[in-house]
C-alpha positions in Angstrom: 78.3 121.9 129.0 75.1 120.7 127.1 75.0 117.1 126.3 73.6 117.0 122.8 72.8 113.2 122.8 73.1 110.4 125.2 73.0 106.9 125.2 70.2 104.5 127.1 72.9 102.9 128.9 76.6 103.0 129.9 77.7 99.4 130.1 79.1 97.3 127.3 76.6 97.0 124.4 74.6 93.8 124.5 75.4 91.9 121.1 71.7 91.1 120.9 70.7 94.5 120.9 73.0 95.5 117.8 71.4 97.2 114.7 71.6 94.3 112.4 71.4 96.4 109.1 74.3 98.3 110.4 76.3 95.0 111.0 75.1 93.9 107.4 76.4 97.0 105.9 79.9 96.9 107.7 80.3 93.3 106.5 79.7 94.2 103.0 82.1 97.2 103.2 84.8 94.6 104.5 84.7 92.7 101.4 85.4 95.7 99.2 88.3 96.8 101.7 89.8 93.3 101.5 89.6 93.1 97.7 91.0 96.7 97.2 93.8 95.8 99.5 94.6 92.6 97.7 94.7 94.5 94.5 97.8 96.6 95.9 99.9 93.6 95.6 100.5 93.6 92.0 96.7 93.1 90.5 96.3 96.8 89.7 99.5 96.9 87.4 98.8 97.9 83.7 100.4 94.8 82.4 97.3 92.7 82.8 95.9 93.4 79.4 93.6 90.3 79.0 89.9 91.0 78.5 89.0 88.8 81.6 91.6 90.5 83.7 90.6 94.3 82.6 87.0 93.4 83.2 87.8 92.3 86.8 89.9 95.4 87.2 87.2 97.9 85.9 84.8 96.3 88.1 86.8 96.6 91.4 87.7 100.2 90.3 84.1 101.1 89.5 82.4 99.3 92.5 84.5 99.1 95.4 88.0 101.1 95.1 87.4 104.1 97.7 83.8 103.2 97.9 84.0 100.6 100.3 86.4 102.6 102.4 84.0 105.5 102.5 81.3 103.2 103.8 83.3 101.5 106.3 84.6 104.9 107.5 81.0 106.3 107.7 79.8 103.3 109.8 83.2 103.9 112.1 82.0 107.4 112.5 78.6 106.0 113.5 80.2 103.5 116.0 82.2 106.6 117.5 78.9 108.6 117.8 77.5 105.7 120.0 80.6 105.4 122.0 80.7 109.2 122.4 77.0 109.1 123.6 77.8 106.2 126.1 80.9 108.1 127.6 78.8 111.2 128.0 75.6 109.5 129.5 77.9 108.2 132.4 77.2 110.0 135.7 80.5 111.8 135.5 80.3 112.7 131.9 83.9 111.6 131.4 85.6 111.0 128.1 88.2 108.6 129.5 86.4 105.7 128.5 86.0 106.8 124.9 89.9 107.8 125.0 90.9 104.3 126.4 89.0 102.6 123.8 90.7 104.8 121.0 94.2 104.0 122.7 93.5 100.2 122.7 92.5 100.5 118.9 95.7 102.5 118.0 97.7 99.8 119.5 95.8 97.2 117.4 96.6 99.4 114.4 100.5 99.4 115.3 100.7 95.8 115.4 98.7 95.4 112.3 100.8 98.1 110.5 103.9 95.9 110.9 102.2 93.3 108.7 100.5 95.6 106.1 101.4 99.2 105.7 97.8 100.1 104.5 96.6 100.0 107.9 93.3 102.2 108.7 93.0 101.4 112.5 95.5 104.0 113.8 94.1 106.5 111.5 90.7 105.9 112.9 91.7 106.2 116.5 93.7 109.5 116.0 90.8 111.1 114.0 88.5 109.7 116.6 90.1 112.1 119.0 89.8 115.0 116.9 85.9 113.9 116.5 85.5 114.7 120.1 85.5 118.4 119.3 82.6 118.0 117.0 80.4 116.1 119.4 78.0 119.1 120.4 78.1 120.7 116.9 74.8 121.2 115.2 73.9 118.4 113.0 73.3 120.5 109.8 76.9 121.8 110.4 78.2 118.3 110.6 76.5 117.4 107.4 77.7 120.4 105.4 81.3 120.0 106.7 81.4 116.4 106.0 80.6 117.0 102.3 82.6 120.2 102.0 85.6 118.4 103.1 85.4 115.9 100.2 86.6 118.8 98.0 90.0 119.0 99.6 91.4 116.3 97.3 90.2 117.9 94.0 91.1 121.2 95.2 94.6 120.3 96.3 95.4 118.5 93.1 94.3 121.6 91.2 96.5 124.0 93.4 99.4 121.8 93.9 101.0 119.8 91.1 102.3 116.4 91.5 105.6 116.4 93.5 108.9 114.6 92.3 108.1 111.9 94.9 104.7 111.4 93.6 106.2 111.0 90.0 108.8 108.7 91.3 106.2 106.5 93.1 104.1 106.5 89.8 107.2 105.5 87.7 108.2 102.7 90.3 104.6 101.5 89.8 104.9 101.2 86.1 108.0 98.9 86.3 107.4 95.4 85.1 106.2 93.0 87.9 108.9 90.7 87.5 111.4 93.5 88.1 109.5 94.6 91.1 109.7 91.4 92.7 113.5 91.2 92.9 115.1 91.6 96.3 111.7 92.8 97.5 111.5 92.9 101.3 108.0 91.2 101.4 109.6 88.2 99.9 112.2 88.0 102.6 111.8 87.0 106.3 109.2 88.6 108.8 112.0 91.0 110.0 112.3 92.4 106.6 108.6 92.9 106.4 108.4 94.6 109.6 111.3 96.9 109.2 109.9 98.0 105.7 106.6 98.5 107.2 107.7 100.5 110.3 107.6 103.6 108.6 103.9 103.5 108.7 103.8 104.0 112.3 102.3 106.6 113.2 100.0 107.5 110.1 100.9 110.5 108.4 97.6 112.3 109.4 97.2 115.8 107.7 99.4 114.9 104.7 98.7 113.5 101.1 95.8 115.7 100.6 96.0 114.9 96.9 94.5 111.4 97.4 91.1 110.7 97.6 91.6 108.3 100.6 93.5 111.2 102.5 93.0 111.4 106.4 90.7 114.5 105.7 88.6 112.5 103.2 88.2 109.7 106.0 87.4 112.5 108.5 84.9 113.7 106.2 83.1 110.2 106.3 83.4 110.1 110.1 81.5 113.3 110.5 78.7 111.9 108.3 78.6 108.8 110.5 78.4 111.3 113.5 75.7 113.0 111.8 73.8 109.8 111.2 74.4 108.8 114.8 73.0 111.8 116.0 69.9 111.9 113.8 69.1 108.3 115.1 67.7 107.6 111.5 68.8 103.9 112.0 67.1 103.6 115.4 63.7 103.9 113.6 64.0 102.7 110.2 60.3 102.5 109.4 59.8 106.2 110.5 62.6 107.1 107.9 61.9 104.8 105.0 61.1 107.6 102.5 64.5 109.2 103.4 66.2 106.0 103.1 64.8 105.3 99.7 65.6 108.6 98.4 69.4 108.2 99.7 69.4 104.9 97.9 68.0 106.0 94.5 69.9 109.4 94.6 73.2 107.6 95.8 73.1 104.7 93.2 72.1 107.2 90.5 74.5 110.1 91.0 77.2 107.4 91.8 76.7 105.5 88.5 76.5 108.6 86.4 79.9 109.9 88.2 81.5 106.6 87.4 80.3 106.7 83.7 81.5 110.1 83.2 84.8 109.3 84.9 85.4 106.5 82.7 84.5 108.6 79.5 87.1 111.1 80.8 89.7 108.4 81.2 89.1 107.2 77.5 89.0 110.3 75.9 91.1 112.7 77.8 93.7 110.5 79.6 92.3 111.1 83.1 93.3 108.8 86.0 92.8 108.8 89.6 95.5 106.8 91.1 98.2 106.8 88.5 99.9 109.1 86.3 97.2 111.5 84.3 97.7 113.1 80.9 94.7 115.2 81.2 94.7 118.9 81.6 94.4 120.6 85.0 90.8 121.4 84.1 89.8 118.0 83.1 91.6 116.5 86.3 89.7 118.7 88.6 86.5 117.7 86.9 87.4 113.9 87.0 88.6 114.3 90.7 85.3 116.0 91.7 83.4 113.2 90.0 85.4 110.6 91.8 85.1 112.3 95.2 81.7 112.9 95.2 80.8 109.7 93.2 82.2 107.4 95.4 80.7 108.9 98.4 77.3 108.6 96.7 77.6 105.2 95.9 78.9 104.2 99.4 75.8 105.9 100.7 73.5 104.3 98.1 75.2 100.8 99.2 74.6 101.4 102.8 70.8 102.4 102.5 70.2 99.6 100.1 71.4 97.0 102.6 69.2 98.7 105.4 66.3 98.5 102.8 66.8 94.7 102.2 67.2 94.2 105.9 63.6 95.2 106.3 62.5 92.5 104.0 61.9 89.0 105.7 63.1 87.1 102.7 66.6 88.9 102.9 67.1 88.6 106.5 68.5 85.2 106.4 70.5 85.8 103.4 72.2 88.8 105.0 73.0 86.9 108.3 76.5 86.0 107.1 77.2 89.7 106.5 75.8 90.6 109.9 78.3 88.1 111.6 81.1 89.4 109.6 80.0 93.1 110.8 79.7 91.9 114.3 83.3 90.6 114.2 84.6 93.6 112.0 87.8 94.0 113.9 88.5 90.3 113.9 87.7 90.0 110.2 89.9 92.9 109.4 92.9 91.4 111.1 92.6 88.1 110.0 92.0 89.0 106.3 95.6 90.6 106.4 97.1 87.4 107.8 95.3 85.6 105.1 96.5 87.8 102.2 99.9 88.4 103.5 100.3 84.6 103.7 99.3 84.2 100.0 101.7 87.1 98.9 104.6 87.5 101.3 107.6 85.1 101.3 106.8 83.5 104.6 103.9 81.8 102.9 103.3 81.2 99.0 105.3 84.2 97.9 102.8 85.2 95.1 103.7 88.7 95.3 103.1 90.4 91.8 102.2 87.2 90.2 98.5 87.2 90.4 96.2 89.2 88.2 92.7 90.8 88.7 90.9 87.9 88.0 93.0 85.5 90.4 93.1 88.1 93.0 89.1 88.5 93.0 88.8 84.6 93.3 91.1 84.7 96.2 89.4 87.4 97.9 85.9 85.7 97.4 87.4 82.6 98.9 89.0 84.3 102.0 85.9 86.2 102.5 83.7 83.2 102.2 86.1 81.3 104.7 85.8 84.3 107.2 81.9 84.3 106.8 81.9 80.6 107.8 84.3 81.4 110.8 82.2 84.3 112.1 79.1 82.2 111.9 80.7 79.2 113.6 82.2 81.5 116.3 79.2 83.6 117.2 77.1 80.5 117.7 79.5 79.9 120.9 80.8 83.3 121.7 79.2 86.8 122.5 81.9 88.7 120.8 84.8 88.1 118.0 88.3 87.4 119.9 89.8 90.8 118.8 86.5 92.6 120.0 86.9 90.6 123.1 90.2 91.8 123.7 89.3 95.4 122.9 86.3 95.4 125.3 88.2 93.8 128.0 91.0 96.5 127.8 88.5 99.3 127.6 86.5 98.1 130.6 89.8 97.2 132.4 88.2 93.8 133.3 87.7 90.5 131.5 84.2 90.5 129.8 82.1 87.5 129.5 83.0 85.8 126.4 80.8 82.4 126.1 77.4 82.1 125.4 75.2 80.8 128.1 73.6 77.5 127.1 69.7 78.0 127.6 69.6 74.2 128.8 72.0 75.0 131.6 69.1 76.5 133.6 66.4 73.8 132.8 66.0 71.5 136.1 65.9 67.8 135.2 62.7 66.2 135.7 62.2 63.5 138.2 
């Protein structure tokens, strides 16, 4: 078998050798993922009609919803590319190391899903297995296939109308929030929560193609991440600056134009992405195409913009908190769920369906700031985040060194 790409070394990646622009982009994506996840607990309800709340809700949808998940998934695909390269560069060329890493990630996802049914880790692990089949596919085919699969969401909505289950879910979402709180399992005991969320294990891979965040849409971003890893664009940013500038300009430009056009369709024709739409099938297809490709364009623009900022000396210090968050992405993802479930669930403050868009955004910013401070403190003392350390240790089947070595320890005292 021809090996298309290899890693420079097969051992665990040295944290000091990471590409810091990638870490910063991953950290930025994590904020959007946290914010959107928190909106699912009542802030996206139509009954928040105040000007401030509607403004925050519009900004969340326009700037973060699906866009952050797109960027986070692309970067996960890039990480998979590096892991595949590391696995295939080993003397045996074995993929078992890569598979072990995915198995551990799936177990993390199972535990996480019991707390939050929107877990993405299990999906990444299962799709990572499928990604193996594409490891030697020509780069141009990866690029074409990645963008082509994004059309599955608009085409599915065009071909298959909403089912009775979809309409029932939309009807339930339209109920008054006070009514939704009555006997809700999330306001009960931890066992009530776990029982309610157990249905999310395993994730429904291959279903729900009518959603812009379906497994197929996520896989398209993993393919694009694999393409970025294979081209090694981010290993020599200076040589690819013109390309990165074009991705930034076109991504932000196309993404902004698509967002404006989607908003115009919603105001004039009743188009909606995640709720019941009154638009005709033709208008809906147009809106879905705008959302699918506009969200991806913005995600690429965001990533390219952060890479460009990371090349500027004045911005490197400002991006360091995001880099620290990105280095501990798994820990941050899990800890953010602990934080917002404590806010919303009955075992904590029980604020489920009580917080509007403005308040929810405030808490998201506060949680993210706390996590940034924690990551900065932790990485000054340890080489990996706690969840990353467990993941690495289980993957390599031995404990990995965690504490940073004090540089003063090797200095001999003078007489």
